[in-house]
N, CA, C, O and the ligand as a Tripos MOL2 file, in Angstrom:
@<TRIPOS>MOLECULE
protein
  265   263    67     0     0
PROTEIN
NO_CHARGES

@<TRIPOS>ATOM
      1 N           5.3180   31.0310  -12.6280 N.3       1 MET1
      2 CA          5.8900   31.6570  -11.4110 C.3       1 MET1
      3 C           5.7520   30.6840  -10.2610 C.2       1 MET1
      4 O           4.6340   30.2420   -9.9950 O.2       1 MET1
      5 N           6.7400   30.3470   -9.6070 N.am      2 LYS2
      6 CA          6.7370   29.4010   -8.4440 C.3       2 LYS2
      7 C           6.7820   30.1550   -7.1080 C.2       2 LYS2
      8 O           7.5350   31.1280   -7.0660 O.2       2 LYS2
      9 N           6.0910   29.8430   -6.0300 N.am      3 PRO3
     10 CA          6.2230   30.3860   -4.8930 C.3       3 PRO3
     11 C           7.5140   30.2650   -4.2850 C.2       3 PRO3
     12 O           8.1350   29.2040   -4.3450 O.2       3 PRO3
     13 N           7.9990   31.3690   -3.6510 N.am      4 PRO4
     14 CA          9.3250   31.4810   -3.1970 C.3       4 PRO4
     15 C           9.8510   30.5130   -2.0190 C.2       4 PRO4
     16 O          11.0250   30.1900   -1.8440 O.2       4 PRO4
     17 N           8.7320   30.1130   -1.2440 N.am      5 GLN5
     18 CA          9.1340   29.2530   -0.1920 C.3       5 GLN5
     19 C           9.4370   27.8040   -0.6850 C.2       5 GLN5
     20 O           9.8990   26.9790    0.1020 O.2       5 GLN5
     21 N           9.2110   27.5350   -1.8130 N.am      6 GLN6
     22 CA          9.3220   26.0990   -2.2610 C.3       6 GLN6
     23 C          10.8790   25.7850   -2.4460 C.2       6 GLN6
     24 O          11.5480   26.3630   -3.3020 O.2       6 GLN6
     25 N          11.3380   24.9410   -1.6840 N.am      7 THR7
     26 CA         12.7360   24.6130   -1.7020 C.3       7 THR7
     27 C          12.9820   23.3280   -2.4430 C.2       7 THR7
     28 O          12.7420   23.2370   -3.6470 O.2       7 THR7
     29 N          13.4620   22.3300   -1.7260 N.am      8 THR8
     30 CA         13.5940   20.8790   -2.4090 C.3       8 THR8
     31 C          12.4490   20.0390   -2.1760 C.2       8 THR8
     32 O          11.6330   20.3450   -1.3060 O.2       8 THR8
     33 N          12.3110   18.9220   -2.9390 N.am      9 MET9
     34 CA         11.2430   18.0800   -2.5780 C.3       9 MET9
     35 C          11.5700   17.0830   -1.5350 C.2       9 MET9
     36 O          11.9120   15.9460   -1.8600 O.2       9 MET9
     37 N          11.4730   17.4870   -0.1770 N.am     10 SER10
     38 CA         11.9710   16.6910    0.8650 C.3      10 SER10
     39 C          10.8200   16.3730    1.6450 C.2      10 SER10
     40 O          10.9570   15.4990    2.5000 O.2      10 SER10
     41 N           9.6150   16.9740    1.4930 N.am     11 GLY11
     42 CA          8.5010   16.6960    2.3960 C.3      11 GLY11
     43 C           7.7880   15.3880    2.0530 C.2      11 GLY11
     44 O           8.0240   14.8530    0.9690 O.2      11 GLY11
     45 N           6.8530   14.7980    2.9950 N.am     12 PRO12
     46 CA          6.2400   13.6390    2.6410 C.3      12 PRO12
     47 C           5.1790   13.7900    1.4300 C.2      12 PRO12
     48 O           4.5100   14.8210    1.3550 O.2      12 PRO12
     49 N           5.0530   12.8930    0.6110 N.am     13 VAL13
     50 CA          4.1150   13.1330   -0.4160 C.3      13 VAL13
     51 C           2.7080   12.4230    0.0070 C.2      13 VAL13
     52 O           1.6680   12.9420   -0.3990 O.2      13 VAL13
     53 N           2.6590   11.4100    0.7010 N.am     14 HIS14
     54 CA          1.5050   10.7590    1.1350 C.3      14 HIS14
     55 C           0.8940   11.6830    2.1500 C.2      14 HIS14
     56 O           1.5680   12.1410    3.0730 O.2      14 HIS14
     57 N          -0.4080   11.9670    1.9820 N.am     15 LEU15
     58 CA         -1.0750   12.8430    2.9920 C.3      15 LEU15
     59 C          -1.9990   12.1320    3.9530 C.2      15 LEU15
     60 O          -1.9560   12.4530    5.1410 O.2      15 LEU15
     61 N          -2.8900   11.1250    3.5100 N.am     16 SER16
     62 CA         -3.7890   10.6970    4.4350 C.3      16 SER16
     63 C          -3.7950    9.2000    4.6860 C.2      16 SER16
     64 O          -4.7100    8.6750    5.3210 O.2      16 SER16
     65 N          -2.7600    8.5020    4.1820 N.am     17 ILE17
     66 CA         -2.5410    7.0890    4.4550 C.3      17 ILE17
     67 C          -1.6780    6.9430    5.6770 C.2      17 ILE17
     68 O          -0.5190    7.3580    5.6930 O.2      17 ILE17
     69 N          -2.2250    6.3760    6.6570 N.am     18 PRO18
     70 CA         -1.4750    6.2430    7.9260 C.3      18 PRO18
     71 C          -0.3530    5.1980    7.8910 C.2      18 PRO18
     72 O           0.6800    5.3930    8.5300 O.2      18 PRO18
     73 N          -0.5220    4.1780    7.2140 N.am     19 ALA19
     74 CA          0.5880    3.2610    7.1990 C.3      19 ALA19
     75 C           0.7940    2.6190    5.7790 C.2      19 ALA19
     76 O           0.1100    3.0500    4.8510 O.2      19 ALA19
     77 N           1.6590    1.6560    5.5720 N.am     20 LEU20
     78 CA          1.7380    1.1380    4.3240 C.3      20 LEU20
     79 C           0.7140    0.1470    4.0810 C.2      20 LEU20
     80 O           0.8650   -1.0540    4.3040 O.2      20 LEU20
     81 N          -0.4260    0.7320    3.5740 N.am     21 GLU21
     82 CA         -1.6070   -0.0630    3.2930 C.3      21 GLU21
     83 C          -1.9660    0.1210    1.8470 C.2      21 GLU21
     84 O          -2.6710    1.0720    1.5110 O.2      21 GLU21
     85 N          -1.5030   -0.7650    0.9610 N.am     22 PRO22
     86 CA         -2.0220   -0.7170   -0.3520 C.3      22 PRO22
     87 C          -3.5200   -1.1930   -0.5650 C.2      22 PRO22
     88 O          -3.9530   -2.1760    0.0350 O.2      22 PRO22
     89 N          -4.2300   -0.5080   -1.3770 N.am     23 VAL23
     90 CA         -5.6190   -0.8440   -1.4710 C.3      23 VAL23
     91 C          -5.7690   -1.9130   -2.5780 C.2      23 VAL23
     92 O          -5.3600   -1.6990   -3.7190 O.2      23 VAL23
     93 N          -6.3430   -3.0230   -2.2280 N.am     24 PRO24
     94 CA         -6.6140   -4.0980   -3.2440 C.3      24 PRO24
     95 C          -7.2990   -3.4980   -4.5170 C.2      24 PRO24
     96 O          -8.2240   -2.6940   -4.3990 O.2      24 PRO24
     97 N          -6.8220   -3.9100   -5.7540 N.am     25 VAL25
     98 CA         -7.4440   -3.3800   -6.9410 C.3      25 VAL25
     99 C          -8.7220   -4.0920   -7.1890 C.2      25 VAL25
    100 O          -8.8040   -5.3190   -7.1340 O.2      25 VAL25
    101 N          -9.7150   -3.3100   -7.4620 N.am     26 GLN26
    102 CA        -11.0750   -4.1060   -7.8240 C.3      26 GLN26
    103 C         -10.8530   -4.7450   -9.1470 C.2      26 GLN26
    104 O         -10.2620   -4.3020  -10.1320 O.2      26 GLN26
    105 N         -11.4870   -5.9450   -8.9470 N.am     27 GLY27
    106 CA        -11.4420   -6.8930  -10.1330 C.3      27 GLY27
    107 C         -10.2680   -7.6890  -10.2920 C.2      27 GLY27
    108 O         -10.2290   -8.4860  -11.2300 O.2      27 GLY27
    109 N          -9.2290   -7.5740   -9.4430 N.am     28 CYS28
    110 CA         -8.0070   -8.3330   -9.3860 C.3      28 CYS28
    111 C          -8.2350   -9.5910   -8.4210 C.2      28 CYS28
    112 O          -8.4900   -9.4360   -7.2270 O.2      28 CYS28
    113 N          -8.1370  -10.7000   -8.9540 N.am     29 LYS29
    114 CA         -8.3620  -11.8600   -8.1640 C.3      29 LYS29
    115 C          -7.2560  -11.9780   -7.0660 C.2      29 LYS29
    116 O          -7.5610  -12.3250   -5.9250 O.2      29 LYS29
    117 N          -6.0030  -11.6940   -7.4090 N.am     30 ILE30
    118 CA         -4.9370  -11.7440   -6.4630 C.3      30 ILE30
    119 C          -5.1170  -10.7700   -5.3250 C.2      30 ILE30
    120 O          -4.7920  -11.0910   -4.1820 O.2      30 ILE30
    121 N          -5.6220   -9.5950   -5.6070 N.am     31 CYS31
    122 CA         -5.7760   -8.6860   -4.5810 C.3      31 CYS31
    123 C          -6.9720   -9.0710   -3.6920 C.2      31 CYS31
    124 O          -6.9990   -8.8130   -2.4890 O.2      31 CYS31
    125 N          -8.0250   -9.7430   -4.3940 N.am     32 ALA32
    126 CA         -9.0080  -10.1490   -3.6020 C.3      32 ALA32
    127 C          -8.7640  -11.0980   -2.6010 C.2      32 ALA32
    128 O          -9.3130  -11.0290   -1.5020 O.2      32 ALA32
    129 N          -7.8240  -12.1490   -2.9730 N.am     33 ALA33
    130 CA         -7.4540  -13.2030   -2.0970 C.3      33 ALA33
    131 C          -6.4440  -12.6000   -1.0470 C.2      33 ALA33
    132 O          -6.5090  -12.9530    0.1300 O.2      33 ALA33
    133 N          -5.5760  -11.7520   -1.4530 N.am     34 LEU34
    134 CA         -4.5830  -11.2680   -0.5290 C.3      34 LEU34
    135 C          -5.4500  -10.3380    0.5870 C.2      34 LEU34
    136 O          -5.2100  -10.3490    1.7950 O.2      34 LEU34
    137 N          -6.3880   -9.6230    0.0120 N.am     35 GLY35
    138 CA         -7.1870   -8.7540    0.9260 C.3      35 GLY35
    139 C          -7.8120   -9.5250    2.0130 C.2      35 GLY35
    140 O          -7.8620   -9.1540    3.1860 O.2      35 GLY35
    141 N          -8.2870  -10.6320    1.5370 N.am     36 ARG36
    142 CA         -8.9610  -11.6000    2.5520 C.3      36 ARG36
    143 C          -7.9920  -12.1350    3.6980 C.2      36 ARG36
    144 O          -8.2630  -12.2230    4.8960 O.2      36 ARG36
    145 N          -6.8340  -12.4620    3.0800 N.am     37 GLN37
    146 CA         -5.8300  -13.0120    4.0520 C.3      37 GLN37
    147 C          -5.3100  -11.9630    4.8850 C.2      37 GLN37
    148 O          -4.9260  -12.2720    6.0130 O.2      37 GLN37
    149 N          -5.2310  -10.6120    4.4490 N.am     38 ARG38
    150 CA         -4.8060   -9.6080    5.2880 C.3      38 ARG38
    151 C          -5.8110   -9.3440    6.3670 C.2      38 ARG38
    152 O          -5.4390   -9.0940    7.5130 O.2      38 ARG38
    153 N          -7.0930   -9.3950    6.0260 N.am     39 ALA39
    154 CA         -8.1080   -9.2240    7.0010 C.3      39 ALA39
    155 C          -8.0520  -10.2090    8.1990 C.2      39 ALA39
    156 O          -8.1420   -9.9540    9.3990 O.2      39 ALA39
    157 N          -7.8730  -11.4530    7.5430 N.am     40 ASP40
    158 CA         -7.6450  -12.5060    8.5690 C.3      40 ASP40
    159 C          -6.5530  -12.3800    9.5290 C.2      40 ASP40
    160 O          -6.6860  -12.5510   10.7410 O.2      40 ASP40
    161 N          -5.4120  -12.0580    8.9030 N.am     41 ALA41
    162 CA         -4.1920  -11.8030    9.6280 C.3      41 ALA41
    163 C          -4.3320  -10.7570   10.7400 C.2      41 ALA41
    164 O          -3.8520  -10.9130   11.8630 O.2      41 ALA41
    165 N          -5.0290   -9.6720   10.3430 N.am     42 ARG42
    166 CA         -5.2490   -8.5880   11.2390 C.3      42 ARG42
    167 C          -6.1750   -8.9090   12.4110 C.2      42 ARG42
    168 O          -6.0670   -8.4650   13.5540 O.2      42 ARG42
    169 N          -7.0810   -9.7300   11.9600 N.am     43 ARG43
    170 CA         -8.1250  -10.2170   13.0510 C.3      43 ARG43
    171 C          -7.4030  -11.2260   14.0770 C.2      43 ARG43
    172 O          -7.7440  -11.3090   15.2570 O.2      43 ARG43
    173 N          -6.4100  -11.9540   13.5210 N.am     44 ALA44
    174 CA         -5.6720  -12.9040   14.4180 C.3      44 ALA44
    175 C          -4.6340  -12.1430   15.1080 C.2      44 ALA44
    176 O          -3.9560  -12.7650   15.9260 O.2      44 ALA44
    177 N          -4.4050  -10.9630   14.9260 N.am     45 GLY45
    178 CA         -3.4090  -10.2430   15.6760 C.3      45 GLY45
    179 C          -2.0410  -10.5380   15.1110 C.2      45 GLY45
    180 O          -1.1290  -10.7860   15.8990 O.2      45 GLY45
    181 N          -1.8220  -10.5330   13.8040 N.am     46 ASN46
    182 CA         -0.4810  -10.9260   13.1860 C.3      46 ASN46
    183 C          -0.0970   -9.7890   12.3370 C.2      46 ASN46
    184 O          -0.3260   -9.7760   11.1270 O.2      46 ASN46
    185 N           0.5510   -8.7300   13.0380 N.am     47 PRO47
    186 CA          0.7750   -7.5570   12.1810 C.3      47 PRO47
    187 C           2.0800   -7.9060   11.1390 C.2      47 PRO47
    188 O           2.1910   -7.2230   10.1210 O.2      47 PRO47
    189 N           2.8970   -8.8080   11.3760 N.am     48 SER48
    190 CA          3.8840   -8.9670   10.4540 C.3      48 SER48
    191 C           3.4140   -9.6780    9.2160 C.2      48 SER48
    192 O           3.9490   -9.4550    8.1300 O.2      48 SER48
    193 N           2.3380  -10.6030    9.3700 N.am     49 LYS49
    194 CA          1.7430  -11.2120    8.2490 C.3      49 LYS49
    195 C           1.0630  -10.1420    7.4560 C.2      49 LYS49
    196 O           1.1130  -10.2020    6.2270 O.2      49 LYS49
    197 N           0.4100   -9.1350    8.0760 N.am     50 VAL50
    198 CA         -0.3800   -8.0290    7.3700 C.3      50 VAL50
    199 C           0.7280   -7.3760    6.5190 C.2      50 VAL50
    200 O           0.4970   -7.1780    5.3260 O.2      50 VAL50
    201 N           1.8980   -7.0340    7.0440 N.am     51 THR51
    202 CA          2.9490   -6.3680    6.3520 C.3      51 THR51
    203 C           3.3060   -7.0660    5.0420 C.2      51 THR51
    204 O           3.4590   -6.5060    3.9570 O.2      51 THR51
    205 N           3.4240   -8.4470    5.3150 N.am     52 ASP52
    206 CA          3.9240   -9.3740    4.2040 C.3      52 ASP52
    207 C           2.8240   -9.2890    2.9990 C.2      52 ASP52
    208 O           3.1420   -9.0880    1.8270 O.2      52 ASP52
    209 N           1.7190   -9.4380    3.3780 N.am     53 ILE53
    210 CA          0.6040   -9.3330    2.4620 C.3      53 ILE53
    211 C           0.6380   -7.9400    1.6600 C.2      53 ILE53
    212 O           0.5220   -7.8510    0.4370 O.2      53 ILE53
    213 N           0.8160   -6.8640    2.5530 N.am     54 ASN54
    214 CA          0.7860   -5.5700    1.8920 C.3      54 ASN54
    215 C           1.7940   -5.4900    0.7270 C.2      54 ASN54
    216 O           1.5410   -5.0070   -0.3770 O.2      54 ASN54
    217 N           3.0740   -6.0730    1.1470 N.am     55 VAL55
    218 CA          4.1430   -6.1110    0.1980 C.3      55 VAL55
    219 C           3.8280   -6.8870   -1.0930 C.2      55 VAL55
    220 O           4.1880   -6.4900   -2.2010 O.2      55 VAL55
    221 N           3.0840   -8.0970   -0.8660 N.am     56 GLU56
    222 CA          2.7010   -8.9180   -2.0120 C.3      56 GLU56
    223 C           1.5380   -8.1170   -2.8830 C.2      56 GLU56
    224 O           1.5030   -8.1910   -4.1110 O.2      56 GLU56
    225 N           0.7150   -7.4430   -2.2090 N.am     57 ILE57
    226 CA         -0.3850   -6.6340   -2.9900 C.3      57 ILE57
    227 C           0.4130   -5.6440   -3.9550 C.2      57 ILE57
    228 O           0.1200   -5.5660   -5.1490 O.2      57 ILE57
    229 N           1.3880   -4.9280   -3.4050 N.am     58 ARG58
    230 CA          2.0030   -3.9000   -4.0370 C.3      58 ARG58
    231 C           2.8890   -4.3760   -5.2330 C.2      58 ARG58
    232 O           2.9590   -3.7870   -6.3120 O.2      58 ARG58
    233 N           3.5600   -5.5290   -4.8950 N.am     59 ARG59
    234 CA          4.5820   -6.0650   -5.7410 C.3      59 ARG59
    235 C           3.9920   -6.6380   -7.0900 C.2      59 ARG59
    236 O           4.4660   -6.3070   -8.1770 O.2      59 ARG59
    237 N           2.9450   -7.5030   -6.9650 N.am     60 HIS60
    238 CA          2.4330   -7.9740   -8.1420 C.3      60 HIS60
    239 C           1.9260   -6.9690   -9.1320 C.2      60 HIS60
    240 O           1.8860   -7.2390  -10.3320 O.2      60 HIS60
    241 N           1.4970   -5.6900   -8.6000 N.am     61 HIS61
    242 CA          1.0380   -4.7370   -9.5880 C.3      61 HIS61
    243 C           2.1210   -3.8790  -10.0510 C.2      61 HIS61
    244 O           2.0670   -3.2510  -11.1090 O.2      61 HIS61
    245 N           3.1630   -3.8610   -9.1950 N.am     62 ALA62
    246 CA          4.4710   -3.1330   -9.6440 C.3      62 ALA62
    247 C           5.0460   -3.8890  -10.8730 C.2      62 ALA62
    248 O           5.4980   -3.2490  -11.8230 O.2      62 ALA62
    249 N           5.0340   -5.1590  -10.8630 N.am     63 GLU63
    250 CA          5.6450   -5.9930  -11.8780 C.3      63 GLU63
    251 C           4.7360   -5.6940  -13.1590 C.2      63 GLU63
    252 O           5.2640   -5.4980  -14.2540 O.2      63 GLU63
    253 N           3.4260   -5.6670  -12.9910 N.am     64 GLU64
    254 CA          2.5640   -5.5220  -14.0550 C.3      64 GLU64
    255 C           2.8140   -4.1210  -14.8990 C.2      64 GLU64
    256 O           2.7410   -4.0060  -16.1230 O.2      64 GLU64
    257 N           3.1000   -3.1730  -14.0210 N.am     65 VAL65
    258 CA          3.2280   -1.8050  -14.5810 C.3      65 VAL65
    259 C           4.5810   -1.6950  -15.6100 C.2      65 VAL65
    260 O           4.5560   -1.2590  -16.7610 O.2      65 VAL65
    261 N           5.6450   -2.1580  -14.9520 N.am     66 SER66
    262 CA          6.9210   -2.1080  -15.6490 C.3      66 SER66
    263 C           6.9770   -3.0660  -16.7500 C.2      66 SER66
    264 O           7.9910   -3.1510  -17.4440 O.2      66 SER66
    265 ZN         -4.0060   -7.1120   -7.6610 Zn       67 ZN67
@<TRIPOS>BOND
     1     1     2 1
     2     2     3 1
     3     3     4 2
     4     3     5 am
     5     5     6 1
     6     6     7 1
     7     7     8 2
     8     7     9 am
     9     9    10 1
    10    10    11 1
    11    11    12 2
    12    11    13 am
    13    13    14 1
    14    14    15 1
    15    15    16 2
    16    15    17 am
    17    17    18 1
    18    18    19 1
    19    19    20 2
    20    19    21 am
    21    21    22 1
    22    22    23 1
    23    23    24 2
    24    23    25 am
    25    25    26 1
    26    26    27 1
    27    27    28 2
    28    27    29 am
    29    29    30 1
    30    30    31 1
    31    31    32 2
    32    31    33 am
    33    33    34 1
    34    34    35 1
    35    35    36 2
    36    35    37 am
    37    37    38 1
    38    38    39 1
    39    39    40 2
    40    39    41 am
    41    41    42 1
    42    42    43 1
    43    43    44 2
    44    43    45 am
    45    45    46 1
    46    46    47 1
    47    47    48 2
    48    47    49 am
    49    49    50 1
    50    50    51 1
    51    51    52 2
    52    51    53 am
    53    53    54 1
    54    54    55 1
    55    55    56 2
    56    55    57 am
    57    57    58 1
    58    58    59 1
    59    59    60 2
    60    59    61 am
    61    61    62 1
    62    62    63 1
    63    63    64 2
    64    63    65 am
    65    65    66 1
    66    66    67 1
    67    67    68 2
    68    67    69 am
    69    69    70 1
    70    70    71 1
    71    71    72 2
    72    71    73 am
    73    73    74 1
    74    74    75 1
    75    75    76 2
    76    75    77 am
    77    77    78 1
    78    78    79 1
    79    79    80 2
    80    79    81 am
    81    81    82 1
    82    82    83 1
    83    83    84 2
    84    83    85 am
    85    85    86 1
    86    86    87 1
    87    87    88 2
    88    87    89 am
    89    89    90 1
    90    90    91 1
    91    91    92 2
    92    91    93 am
    93    93    94 1
    94    94    95 1
    95    95    96 2
    96    95    97 am
    97    97    98 1
    98    98    99 1
    99    99   100 2
   100    99   101 am
   101   101   102 1
   102   102   103 1
   103   103   104 2
   104   103   105 am
   105   105   106 1
   106   106   107 1
   107   107   108 2
   108   107   109 am
   109   109   110 1
   110   110   111 1
   111   111   112 2
   112   111   113 am
   113   113   114 1
   114   114   115 1
   115   115   116 2
   116   115   117 am
   117   117   118 1
   118   118   119 1
   119   119   120 2
   120   119   121 am
   121   121   122 1
   122   122   123 1
   123   123   124 2
   124   123   125 am
   125   125   126 1
   126   126   127 1
   127   127   128 2
   128   127   129 am
   129   129   130 1
   130   130   131 1
   131   131   132 2
   132   131   133 am
   133   133   134 1
   134   134   135 1
   135   135   136 2
   136   135   137 am
   137   137   138 1
   138   138   139 1
   139   139   140 2
   140   139   141 am
   141   141   142 1
   142   142   143 1
   143   143   144 2
   144   143   145 am
   145   145   146 1
   146   146   147 1
   147   147   148 2
   148   147   149 am
   149   149   150 1
   150   150   151 1
   151   151   152 2
   152   151   153 am
   153   153   154 1
   154   154   155 1
   155   155   156 2
   156   155   157 am
   157   157   158 1
   158   158   159 1
   159   159   160 2
   160   159   161 am
   161   161   162 1
   162   162   163 1
   163   163   164 2
   164   163   165 am
   165   165   166 1
   166   166   167 1
   167   167   168 2
   168   167   169 am
   169   169   170 1
   170   170   171 1
   171   171   172 2
   172   171   173 am
   173   173   174 1
   174   174   175 1
   175   175   176 2
   176   175   177 am
   177   177   178 1
   178   178   179 1
   179   179   180 2
   180   179   181 am
   181   181   182 1
   182   182   183 1
   183   183   184 2
   184   183   185 am
   185   185   186 1
   186   186   187 1
   187   187   188 2
   188   187   189 am
   189   189   190 1
   190   190   191 1
   191   191   192 2
   192   191   193 am
   193   193   194 1
   194   194   195 1
   195   195   196 2
   196   195   197 am
   197   197   198 1
   198   198   199 1
   199   199   200 2
   200   199   201 am
   201   201   202 1
   202   202   203 1
   203   203   204 2
   204   203   205 am
   205   205   206 1
   206   206   207 1
   207   207   208 2
   208   207   209 am
   209   209   210 1
   210   210   211 1
   211   211   212 2
   212   211   213 am
   213   213   214 1
   214   214   215 1
   215   215   216 2
   216   215   217 am
   217   217   218 1
   218   218   219 1
   219   219   220 2
   220   219   221 am
   221   221   222 1
   222   222   223 1
   223   223   224 2
   224   223   225 am
   225   225   226 1
   226   226   227 1
   227   227   228 2
   228   227   229 am
   229   229   230 1
   230   230   231 1
   231   231   232 2
   232   231   233 am
   233   233   234 1
   234   234   235 1
   235   235   236 2
   236   235   237 am
   237   237   238 1
   238   238   239 1
   239   239   240 2
   240   239   241 am
   241   241   242 1
   242   242   243 1
   243   243   244 2
   244   243   245 am
   245   245   246 1
   246   246   247 1
   247   247   248 2
   248   247   249 am
   249   249   250 1
   250   250   251 1
   251   251   252 2
   252   251   253 am
   253   253   254 1
   254   254   255 1
   255   255   256 2
   256   255   257 am
   257   257   258 1
   258   258   259 1
   259   259   260 2
   260   259   261 am
   261   261   262 1
   262   262   263 1
   263   263   264 2
@<TRIPOS>SUBSTRUCTURE
     1 MET1         2 RESIDUE 1 A MET
     2 LYS2         6 RESIDUE 1 A LYS
     3 PRO3        10 RESIDUE 1 A PRO
     4 PRO4        14 RESIDUE 1 A PRO
     5 GLN5        18 RESIDUE 1 A GLN
     6 GLN6        22 RESIDUE 1 A GLN
     7 THR7        26 RESIDUE 1 A THR
     8 THR8        30 RESIDUE 1 A THR
     9 MET9        34 RESIDUE 1 A MET
    10 SER10       38 RESIDUE 1 A SER
    11 GLY11       42 RESIDUE 1 A GLY
    12 PRO12       46 RESIDUE 1 A PRO
    13 VAL13       50 RESIDUE 1 A VAL
    14 HIS14       54 RESIDUE 1 A HIS
    15 LEU15       58 RESIDUE 1 A LEU
    16 SER16       62 RESIDUE 1 A SER
    17 ILE17       66 RESIDUE 1 A ILE
    18 PRO18       70 RESIDUE 1 A PRO
    19 ALA19       74 RESIDUE 1 A ALA
    20 LEU20       78 RESIDUE 1 A LEU
    21 GLU21       82 RESIDUE 1 A GLU
    22 PRO22       86 RESIDUE 1 A PRO
    23 VAL23       90 RESIDUE 1 A VAL
    24 PRO24       94 RESIDUE 1 A PRO
    25 VAL25       98 RESIDUE 1 A VAL
    26 GLN26      102 RESIDUE 1 A GLN
    27 GLY27      106 RESIDUE 1 A GLY
    28 CYS28      110 RESIDUE 1 A CYS
    29 LYS29      114 RESIDUE 1 A LYS
    30 ILE30      118 RESIDUE 1 A ILE
    31 CYS31      122 RESIDUE 1 A CYS
    32 ALA32      126 RESIDUE 1 A ALA
    33 ALA33      130 RESIDUE 1 A ALA
    34 LEU34      134 RESIDUE 1 A LEU
    35 GLY35      138 RESIDUE 1 A GLY
    36 ARG36      142 RESIDUE 1 A ARG
    37 GLN37      146 RESIDUE 1 A GLN
    38 ARG38      150 RESIDUE 1 A ARG
    39 ALA39      154 RESIDUE 1 A ALA
    40 ASP40      158 RESIDUE 1 A ASP
    41 ALA41      162 RESIDUE 1 A ALA
    42 ARG42      166 RESIDUE 1 A ARG
    43 ARG43      170 RESIDUE 1 A ARG
    44 ALA44      174 RESIDUE 1 A ALA
    45 GLY45      178 RESIDUE 1 A GLY
    46 ASN46      182 RESIDUE 1 A ASN
    47 PRO47      186 RESIDUE 1 A PRO
    48 SER48      190 RESIDUE 1 A SER
    49 LYS49      194 RESIDUE 1 A LYS
    50 VAL50      198 RESIDUE 1 A VAL
    51 THR51      202 RESIDUE 1 A THR
    52 ASP52      206 RESIDUE 1 A ASP
    53 ILE53      210 RESIDUE 1 A ILE
    54 ASN54      214 RESIDUE 1 A ASN
    55 VAL55      218 RESIDUE 1 A VAL
    56 GLU56      222 RESIDUE 1 A GLU
    57 ILE57      226 RESIDUE 1 A ILE
    58 ARG58      230 RESIDUE 1 A ARG
    59 ARG59      234 RESIDUE 1 A ARG
    60 HIS60      238 RESIDUE 1 A HIS
    61 HIS61      242 RESIDUE 1 A HIS
    62 ALA62      246 RESIDUE 1 A ALA
    63 GLU63      250 RESIDUE 1 A GLU
    64 GLU64      254 RESIDUE 1 A GLU
    65 VAL65      258 RESIDUE 1 A VAL
    66 SER66      262 RESIDUE 1 A SER
    67 ZN67       265 GROUP 0 **** ****
């Protein structure tokens, strides 16, 4: 039995993640390096670099999965 107020799946799925911030995977050397670069970029006040690194972190694992 489904609750009657459930309509389409249009609501946001992510709950507590504020921005596009993939978490570096433990034990992954690429993530470790990228995570360090991301921290450096953030400290240097370079949000576009942070975004680039976030994309890289996500992408190299996305390729692994498929
Ligand atoms: Zn990784």
